[in-house]
C-alpha positions, 0 to 999 in steps of 0.5 A: 221960409221959416226962421229956425232958432235953437236953444243950446243949454248948458252950465258951460263951466267952462265952454269947451271945444266939444261945445264949440263943435256942437254949436258950429254944427248946429249953425248948419241946421239953424238960422240962430242958436241961443247959447243958454248958460244955466244957473242952478242955485243948487249946483256949485260951479267953478266959474260964476254966472257972470264969468261964464257969460263973459267967456262965451260972449268973448267968443261969440259977441260979434256973431249975429247968428249966436245969441248968448244969455243966462237963465234959471228954470226950465229950458223949455220955458226959455225956448218959449220965451225965445221963440225957439222950436228946438233944443240942441244937445250933444252926447259923448257916451251911451249913458249921456244918450239915455239921459238926453233921450229921457229929457227930450221926451219930457221936454216934447211932452211939456212944450212940443219943443224938439231936441236935436242930438249930435254925437261928439266927434271922436277926437273931442269925446274925451273933453268935458268941462269937469276935466277942464276944471280939474286941470285948472285947479291943478294949474295945468294948461287947458288950451287944447280943450277950450276955444282960443281966447276964451280964458284970456281974461282969467289967465292970471287967476290960473297962473297963466294958461 
């Protein structure tokens, strides 16, 4: 039987319950999922690359079916390096779908890597990293939007969560 590995790329600034849902659903299809935290020097993030990596490792460090890494460059290059034949993505809106479809076509053309798209669960489709960042900036609680324990090391930074 063939080992099936997928890359789950994103900025994850921060990782949300929506991301968690996609990952859990991805593990139903794949033997291993690589949570690939993208670093784009042109993109300003709320959390540093190291903070984002540490947060996701806090969540999945003990799960032998989840690998966590950070990367720069094209996701298909990382997929090739990791021996992954799939990219896992999620969509919340029609505009998300149009964008992801275009990227999936380019990725397949460049590398043969297939993209698997999950639609957000209705009860989670309102959650986005940008909403969480805004709430954090305003000192508001975000525990209903992010996995439990993920921001534990950062609670003081935001006046308690």
